[in-house]
N, C-alpha and C positions, 0 to 999 in steps of 0.2 A: 523625450528628446525635444519637444516643443518648449518645455519649461526651461531647459538649458539654453535654447536659442533666444528666449525672451529675457534671460538673466542680465545680459549687458544693458539692454534698454531700461530695465527696472533700476539698475544701479545708477545709470545716468540721470534718470528722473529723480531718484532719491538724493543724489548729490546736488542737483539743481534746487530741489526743495530745501535742502539743508543750507545752501548758500543764501537763498531767499529769506529763510528764518533768521539767520544771523544778521543779515543786512537790515531787516525790519526791526531788529532788537537794538542795534547799536547806532543806527543812523536815523535822523529825522529829515524827511524831504523838505526843501525850502518852501514849497507851496503850502505847507501846513501853516495855518494862522497861529501867531504867537499870542493872540488875545482870545478871550472867551468868545465863543460863537454859538449861535442857535443850533440845536441838534438837527432840526429839520432842514433849514435852508443855508446853514453855515454863515449867516449874517453876523457881523460883529455887534455884540450886545453890551460891551463894557460901558459903564457909566449911564445906562438907561435909567429913567425915572419911573418906569412902569415895568410890569412883568409881561407885557405884550411885545412880541417881536415886530419891529416896524416893517420888516420885509415880507413875512408870510402871515403875520397876524395871529400866530399860535401863542398860547399861554406858556411862557417859559417854565412855570412851576410844574406843568404837566409834561411838556416835551423834554425839558432838561437843557442845561448849558454845558457845552464841552470846552474844557480848558486844555492847554498843551500837555500838562502832566497826565491828564486822563487819556489823551490821544496817544502819548508815548506808551502807556501801559496797555492800551488796546492793540497796538501794532504788533507787539511781540512779547515773549516771556524770557526771563533769564535762564530758566531751566531748559527750555526748548532750544535756545541758542547754544548752551553748553553741550547738550546731547548731540546737536547737529555738528558742532566742532569736533567732538570725539569721533563721530562717525566719519567725518571727512579725513581726520588724521589717520584712522585705522585703514581707510581706503587707500590713502596715499602711501602709507607704510607697506601695505600688501603689494601694491603695484611696484614700488621701489624694490622690495625684496625679490619679487619675481624677475624684474629686469636685471638686477645684480646677479642673481643665481644663473640666469641664462648666459650672461657674460662670463661667468666663472666656469660653467660646465660646457659651454659651447666648443672650445678647443678640444676638450676631451672627447666629446661626441663626434667631432669631425675626424679625429684620429682613429676612432673606432669604426668609421664608415667603411674602411677598406679591410678590416680585420675579418678573418674567417678561420674556421676550424674544420678539419676533415677527419672523420672517424671511420675506420674500416673494421667491421666485426664479422668474423667467419662463423657460419652456421653449419653444423654437421647434421646430415639427415639421418633419421632412424631407419629409413627404408634401405639405405645403402645403394640405391640406384645410381647415384652420382657421388662425387667426392665431397663437395661443399658448395655453399652459396656465400659469396662475400658481399656484405651490405656496406656500401660506401655512402656516407651522408656528409655533405659539405654545408656548413651553416655560416652565413654571413651576418656578423653583428654590426649593423649600422644603426641609423636613426629609425626609430619605431620598433616594430616587432621583428625578431630574427627571421630570416628567410633562408631556404636551403634547397639543394638538389639531391636527388637520390640515384644511385647506380647499383644494380643487382647483377653480380657476375656468377653464373652457374658453371662450375667446373665439373666437366664430365669425367667418367672413369678413365678415358683415354687421354686426358689432359687438355682436350679442346674446351673452349669457353663460349658460352652464349650469354649475352648481356641484355639487360632491360634498363633503359635510361628514361627518367622522367624529366620533362622540360621544367624550367622555373615556373612556379605557381601551379604545376601539375596540369597544364592545359592539354598536353599530349604526351605520348610515350613512344620510344623507339626500341624495337627488338632487333638484335643482331645475332644471326645464327653462327654456327661454327665455321662456315665458309666465308663469313664477312658480309653476307647480304643483309641489308638493313631495311626494316619496314616501319614507317611512322604512322601512328594512328591517333586520332583524337581520343582523349581519355574517356573510355567507356567503363572503367572499373575492372577490366579484364586483362590488365597488363601481366600479372603473374601467370594467368592461363596461357597467354601467348608465349611467355618465356619458357614454360615447361613443355609446351607443344613444339617450339623451335628446337629444344634439346632432344626431341624424339622420345620423351618419356611416356609411359603408359598412364594417362590421366584417369583411367578406370581403376587403377590400383588404389585401395583405400589409404595406404600409407602415403603414397605420393600425393593423393588428393588432400590429405590432412596437411602435408607440408606446403602445398600450393596455397591452401587457405591461410596458413600462418604467415606466409609471405605477403598475402593480401592484407592481413591485419597489420603487419609491420609497416607496410606502405601507407595505410590509413593513419596510423599513429604519427609517423614522421611527416606526413603531409600537413597534419593539424598542428603538431608541435615538433618542429625540426630539431630542437635541441635535446630531445629525449634520447637517452642511451638505449640502444637496441637490447642490451643485456638485461634491462629492467622490464622489458615486455614479457608477459607471461606466455611461455611456449611449452609444448609437449612433444611435438613431432620433430622439432629442430632444437639442437643444443648449441647455444652461443659459446664461442671461444673468447680468449682475451683480445680486446680491441687494440688497434694501433691508432695513435692520434698524432696529427701534425697540425701546425698552426696554433694560434692562441686567441681566445675571445677577449683577452684583457686589453686595456688601453695602452697604446704605444707612446702617448704623450700626456702630460698633465699640466694644468694651468697653475701658475704660481699662486700659492695660497696666502702668503703674507700680505700682498697689496689688497686682496679682496677682504681679508679679515680686518685690515685697518679701515677699509671703506665701510664695512658692516658696523664696526665700533663707532666711527665718526657719525655715520648716518643714524645709528641708534641714539646717540647723545643728542644730536640735533632734533631728532623726532621727539624725544622727551621734553626738550626745552620748548619746542614749538607747541606741543600739547599743553604743557603747563602755562606757557606764556599766553596762549590764546584764551584759556579759561580765565586767567587773571584779567586780561584786557576786557573780556566780555563783562565780568562782574563790575569792574571799576567804571567802565564806560556807561553801563546801564545806570548805575547809581549816580554818576555825574549828570546824565541827561535828566534824571528825575529831580536832582537838586538845582540844576542850572535853570530850568524852565518853570519853576514854581511861580505862578502868577496869582494875582488876587482874583477871587471869584467876583462875579458881577455884584455890585453893591445893591442892596434892596432899595426900591424906590422910596424917595423921601416923603412922597405924598400917599404912600400905600396905606389903606385903611387898617386900623389896629384891630387885632383879633378880639 
């Protein structure tokens, strides 16, 4: 996680380094001397009659003389500038693509924010102690992961109903008995136990206990993945019937594709032209600098002793 947090900072530093590399390759600062200078003290040594620097007294044959073409080559390299330009162009292209994609899918995501789908699946018990349990799952398909609510309706043999309702995000649950009395409890993982107890069922019966555990399993699966179909959950004590579905998880609106495709096409063409144009500029500018600033090396002293 820390590596992902540092990624934007690393990208910014890499982009700044790439810009600096290009600038040092294609531009020469005005403060750089156009005449040959001493390597040690940068004193102008063009036209000297000796090999000794008048400023620092060093032997120019040992320390060296710097000319402008040498300084240009020292400041940067053509290959480094080209690689830097390619990196900057791919970075800009990636950012532009993400921005355009967000503009494209944004309206569709907004339209999906209010969409929901409700599925009711009847479960027939093997014990026969009650008629069925209706599992109603409502899933909201908005931005981010789908979220949902759960309702378990236990229909007794006399037709009365007890319900178990889980609050959004499963923070608590509410059990309502056949008389309509409701009890809300912080989620302690015992919601199905409370539902079966409110229905007056014998929790010591092995078959009823198995059914209660399977309801707890269904609750755990739907809490983690609310879009899961109840009929796909493995059960033995409860038999799922055909579900009834209302609502739709699909998008109710879509963004016009033609303008965005045109922008993608135009942007891709401009990106290719800028990429190629930048490389050509770097190559020609670098060669021009090296040709334009060719200067004569310091002439050897006229009174230098012959070898």
